Steps between C-alpha positions, in 0.01 A plus 500: 500500500562850625524803272702815562496820298810678377394794716491286817827337399666843485331664795493208747784262410540364852134401509532332158806299607322384815194398295723318251670309778161395636332413170807373302370649171349831392397654171622852433243707310502828312170662409325181608701277265758244610857593408719280720499207735674540834608177666703443811823308453809421698862517397498122459184492289592787265656297218249211505212750510639698205550176306141392560359843411696507174387148419136592569527810276651289222220243527240776491659640183502159333135448595411840354682419173329161477157651564556766231621234254186295562269798456679598176483143369878467498507202734406272209806585290716208391871486578577577134276808509668617820847456348393688185372788711826509697691509171290792369556700818874434492523611137317821588759581766798486264 
């Protein structure tokens, strides 16, 4: 995968677009850290691509929550314990 800096993106946009067309995906970096993913799409693939990206981000969030629950020992809670916790949180919001 190719990487492009924010500086190059600003100063040489034509070069970046040509590289993107050739490589299909690029990672945009700022101070050496990734900040965005650039991917080539067409008018026809815009909606399906957005749908898949949103789905992937949702799955990554769920995985992160599950991993944290396991590390905190919360994955062993019973359904009754879960419902009690939900009830406590709801009461605190009122």
